[in-house]
C-alpha positions as CSV (number, residue, x, y, z in Angstrom):
1,M,105.8,85.0,-13.1
2,Q,108.6,82.7,-13.3
3,T,108.7,78.8,-12.5
4,A,110.3,77.9,-9.4
5,V,110.8,74.6,-7.1
6,F,110.5,75.0,-3.4
7,K,113.4,73.4,-1.7
8,S,113.3,74.6,1.8
9,Y,112.3,76.9,4.7
10,E,114.8,77.2,7.3
11,N,115.4,80.0,10.3
12,G,113.1,82.9,8.3
13,F,114.3,82.1,4.8
14,Y,112.6,80.3,1.8
15,T,114.6,78.7,-0.8
16,F,113.5,78.3,-4.3
17,L,115.2,76.9,-7.3
18,F,114.3,78.5,-10.8
19,N,114.1,76.7,-14.0
20,N,117.1,78.6,-15.3
21,G,119.1,76.6,-12.5
22,G,119.7,79.7,-10.3
23,E,118.6,79.4,-6.5
24,M,116.8,82.4,-4.9
25,V,116.5,82.9,-1.0
26,F,113.6,84.9,0.0
27,E,113.5,86.6,3.4
28,E,109.9,87.7,3.1
29,V,106.6,86.1,1.7
30,H,103.2,87.8,1.2
31,P,100.8,87.1,4.1
32,R,98.2,86.2,1.4
33,V,100.7,83.8,0.0
34,L,101.4,82.1,3.3
35,K,97.5,81.7,4.2
36,Q,97.1,79.8,0.8
37,F,100.6,77.7,1.1
38,D,101.9,76.8,4.7
39,L,105.7,76.9,3.2
40,Q,106.9,76.8,7.0
41,N,105.0,73.6,7.9
42,D,104.0,71.9,5.3
43,D,106.6,69.4,4.0
44,T,104.5,68.1,1.2
45,L,105.2,71.5,-0.7
46,I,109.0,71.0,-0.8
47,D,109.8,70.1,-4.3
48,Q,106.9,71.1,-5.5
49,T,106.6,73.4,-8.6
50,F,105.0,76.8,-8.6
51,R,104.7,79.8,-10.5
52,V,106.3,82.9,-8.4
53,S,106.1,86.7,-8.6
54,F,108.5,88.8,-6.6
55,V,109.8,92.1,-5.8
56,E,113.1,93.6,-4.4
57,V,112.8,95.4,-1.2
58,Y,115.0,98.2,-0.3
59,D,115.3,100.0,3.2
60,D,115.3,103.8,3.0
61,L,117.6,103.9,6.0
62,D,120.3,101.2,5.2
63,E,121.3,101.5,1.5
64,D,123.1,98.1,1.8
65,Y,119.7,96.5,2.6
66,L,118.4,94.5,-0.3
67,A,115.8,91.8,0.2
68,Y,113.5,89.7,-1.8
69,R,109.7,89.2,-1.3
70,I,107.4,86.7,-2.9
71,E,104.1,88.6,-3.9
72,S,102.4,85.9,-5.5
73,M,102.4,81.9,-5.8
74,K,100.4,79.7,-7.9
75,L,100.4,76.0,-8.9
76,P,101.1,75.5,-12.6
77,L,98.5,74.8,-14.9
């Protein structure tokens, strides 16, 4: 898991800033995560730090397609 700060949700994209200074935009979030954290509607989660794990998602029919999906999110200890 990596540490990242949730920056925004806009037009179906979730933006996080990682502790190495890199920004990542996620197109997908596992439904279990969205059940725990309402990233789309809860403004109190903006600028909150999380421990995040994610995977790359490929489309077998479109070799140019690559998306990132958040698999797990936890508040840091």
